[in-house]
N, C-alpha and C positions, 0 to 999 in steps of 0.2 A: 504493500500500500504506500509506504514511504517512497519507494522507487517511482511509482506512478506520479505522485505529487511533485517530485523533483523534476520529472520529465516535463510536466505541464508548466512548471515555473520557468524552466529553461526556454521552452517554446514561447511563452508569454514575453520573456525578456528579449528574445530574438525579434519578435514581431514589433515590440516597442522601439527597438533600435532601428529597424527598417523604416518604421513610420517617421521617426525623427529625421533620419537621413533623407527620406523622400521629401519631407516638408522643406528641409533646408535646400535641397536641390531645386525644388519648385520656386522657392523665393529667390534663389540666385538667378535662375533662368529669367524670371519676370523682371528682376532688376537689370539684367543685361539687355533685355529687349527694350526696356524703358530708356536706358541711357546710351544705347548704341548710336542713336542719332546725335546725341550731345557730344560724343567723342569723335564724330566725323569732323575733319579739319575745317570744312566749309562752314558747318553748323557752329563749331566752336568759335571761328573767327567772327561770324555774325553776332553770336551771343556776347562776345567781348565788346564789340562795337556798340551793341544795344545797351549794355550796362555802363558804357563809357568808362571802363576801367583804365583805358589807355587813350585819353582824349587827344594826345598829340601823335598818335600812331596811325599811319596810312598803309594800305596794301600796295606792294610793288606791282601787282597785276592780278589777274584772275587765277583761279585754281587750275592747275595743270595736272591732269590724271597721270601722265607719264612721269612727272617729276616727283609726285607724292610728297610735296612739301609746300607749305604756305608761308610766304615770306612777308614778314612785318618789318617795316622800316620807320624809325623815328624821324620826324621831320620838324622837330622843334627848332625855332630860329633864335633861341636864347643863347646858344653857344656858337662860337665861330666854328667853321668846318673842321679845322685841325684839332681843336679841343674835343669836338664831338667824336671824331674818329678815335682819339686816344681813350675817351671815356667808354665808348660803346663797342669798341673793336673786339669781336669774339674770335678773331682769326690770329691767335698769337703765333701760329706757325708761319705766317706770312713775313718774309724778311723785308727790311727797309727798302723802300722804292716799289712796293707792291709785287715782290718777286716770290715765286714758290716753285718747288720741284718735288717730285716723289722722293721719299727717303732713300738716301744712298745713290741718287741718280744725278747729282749736280754736275759731275764731270763726265757723264756718259756721252755717247755720240748720238743720242736721240734728238729729235727735232726740238729746237728752241723757238718759242713763239713770243712775239712782241705784239701786244694789243694796243693799237694807237687810237686814242679817243680825242677828237677835236671838240673844243668846248668854249662857250662864251655865254655868260649870264644864265646858266642853268644849274644853280647850286643844288636845288632839290632833286633834280634828275640825277646829278652826279652821285649824291648820297645813296639813292636807290640803286643805281647801276653798280656801284662798288659793293654794296651789301649782297647783291644777287650774284654778281659775276665770280667772286672768289670761290664760293662753294661749288658753283656750276663748273668752273674750269678745273677745280681740284678733283671733282668726281670723274672727270675725263682723264685724270692722271697726267696732265700736261706739265711740261717745264716752261713756265710762262712768266711774263711781267706785264704790268699795266702802265702805260704812259698816257698822261692827260696833257694835251697841248692846248693851253689857254691863250686866247687872243686878247690883247689890250692895246691902247694907243689911240692915235688920231682917227684911224679908219674905223668907221662904225659898222660897215657891212662885214659879214662873216666871210673870211677868205679860207674856205675849207681845204681846197687843193694845196695852197701854199703851206698851211699848217701841217698837212700830212707830210709834205716834203721835208719840212723842218723837223717834225717828229721822227721821221725815218732816219734822218741824218744824225740827230742827237741820240737816238736809241742805239745806233751802231757805234757811236763814240762811247756810250755807256757799256756796251757789250758787243764786240764785233762778231760774236758767234751766232747771232740770230740768223735763221735761214727761212723763217716764215713770218709774215706780217699780216695781222688782221686789222682792217680799217673799219672802225665801228662808230656809228652814231650813238650819242649818249642817251638818246630817248628810246632806244630799242632794247627790249629785254627778251632773251630767248626763253621759250617755254618748255623745250624738250632736250634733255641731256644727250640724246642720241645724235643731235646736230653737232658733229665734231668740229672743233675749232682747229683744224689743221689745213695745210696746203695740199694741193693736188698737182698733177702734171700739167694742168692748164689753169688759168685764172678761175677762181671758185667764188660764186655768188651765194652767200649763206642765207640772207633774209628773203626767202622765196615767198613766204606767206605771212602777211602782216594783218592784224585784226582790223586796222583802219580801212584796209582794202578788201575786207571780207575774206581774208586769207587767200586772195587770188593775186597772181602776178600781173601788175598793171600793163607791162609790155615786155616782149621777149628779150630785148636788148638791155634791160635794166641791170645796172651794176652797183647802184647806190644802196645805202643802208648799212649792211655788213658784208664785207668782201675779204677774200684771202688771196695774197700774192706771195710767191717766193721771192727771195732777194734777187735771183737771176731775172725773173720776169719784171720786177719793178725797175731794175736797172735798164733792161731792154726797152721798156716803155718810156724811159726818161721820167718816171714818176708821174704825178698829176701836173696839169697846167697850173701855173702861178697866177693866172690872169682873172680867174673867176672870183669876184667878191659880191656877195649877195646870194639869194636862194636860186639854185638850179644851174645845171649845165656841166659842172665839173665831172660828174659821174658818166654822163653820156659822152663827154670828150674822151674819157678814159676808155670807154667801149670802142670808140673809133680808132684809138691807138692800138688796141688789141687786134682789131680787124686789119689794120695796116700791116701788122706783123704776123698776120695769119694765125693768131692764137684763138683757140676755141674756148668759148665761155661754157663752163659746166656748173651744175647745181646739184644739191642733195635732194632727197625725196621730199616733196612738199608736205607729206603727212607729218614729218617731224621738224622741218625747217620753218617753224612757226614762231612768231614774235608778237609781243605786246608793245604797242607804241604808247609811251607816256604822254598825257595830254599837255598841250601847250598852244598858245595863241600865236598866229603868224600875222605880222603887220605887212601887208603887201606893198604899202607905200615905202617903208624903210628897209624891208627885208629882201624884196625881189631884186633881181639883176636884169635890168632892161636890155643889157648888151649880150645876154647869153646866146641868143640865136645868131647874132653876128659872129661871136667868138666860135660857136660850133661850126659855122660855115667856113671858117678859116683855120680850124683846129688842126686838121691833118697836115696841112702844108707847113706849119711851124712846130710840129710835135718834137722834132729833133733839137730845137733850140729853146723851147719853152718847157721848163720843168727842172729836173735836178741839175742839168748842165748850166743853167743861168741863175741858180738859186742865190748866189752871192750878190747878184745885182737886183734882187727882187724887193729892195727897200724895206727890210725888216731887220730886227736885231733880237737876239735871245737875251732877255732880261735876267733870267735865273733858271737854274735846273736844281730842283730840290727833291731829295729822296724822302718822301713822306711815308707814313705808316702803311697806307693801303695802295699807294701809287707813286710813280715818279712824276713830279709836276714840272712841266716845261712852259715857262711864261714867255710869250712872244709879243714884242712890240711891233706893230705894223703901221707905217706912216700913211698919211692920207694919199689915196690913189687919185691920179689925174683921170678926169672923165674920158671915156672911150669915144673917139670921134668915128662915127659910122661912115662907111663908104662902100663902094662896090668891091667886094673881095676879089673879084676876077681881074681887077685892074691893079691889084697890089701884089708885089712879091712878098715872101714870108718875112724878109728882114724889115721892110717898110712897115708891115703890119705890126711887128713886134715893137718897133721903136715908137710908133704912133700911140700904142696903148700904154707903154711904160713911161 
């Protein structure tokens, strides 16, 4: 009789344990279902904004499924850019000048990449760009450095081609071992880490699909935005034209130089060559370059004498080169450019065209 009672007590205890375990499992499952949406990065980011826990924080772009990361960037204007970088820099492994390489790979023969970013009056964009690009480039395992070429001086219009040539020259002075150069607009943020920032056997256009253009290529000869050129290709093309100041033309001029030298333009797959363009206002009165079509019509004829070869006579000076925490800062003073006198390009030889503009 005692044996039977003990057996029933054992079974009862076992059933009670099962019931407790089952109840706990059910409660855990219900909790996971309830909070799964809250742990989704998109949902979490929205909740943080709704609660205004970080009133001075803005997103660098929309959620990118392939990246699996939501980038939040402080845009407080209470601190100057350099103090802000030192205070909030989470990339302690980035060396002075914005340089990074995989561990134990600094002296290897792998491709060394220089990211050249032309810049003028876009402080907020630069902060977002730097915060996004360092982890992006490190995930690709690149041996890279970021150079920011900033324009100042009397000339108010943005001279992007000239700045790229100056940045290219100064980067090689800083490290002559670069063999791949990425020419990058500061307001374009890559969305997919599979879009590799390396050079190819031909000029490589990386920013194929931009959200502003509904992720469609505006025209097939486009080379602006983000592009990659080897050192050999850039020298062959004589760099960018130094004559374009104001919006438009310098990238199309570069495409014509490529065609002149029979270089094929290549691109990555549009499914991952996707970019977010940071919002900014364009003043057509002060930003546009009314002479761009004239310059384009005469561009091929003067390509050999307008670029790297005449950089020393391009009316600029390098004010300073500073190795900051997240990038190398190249400050360029550009003097006021003389207005371009329009004429019939067919009646001008390339030397006369060049001297009339400069």
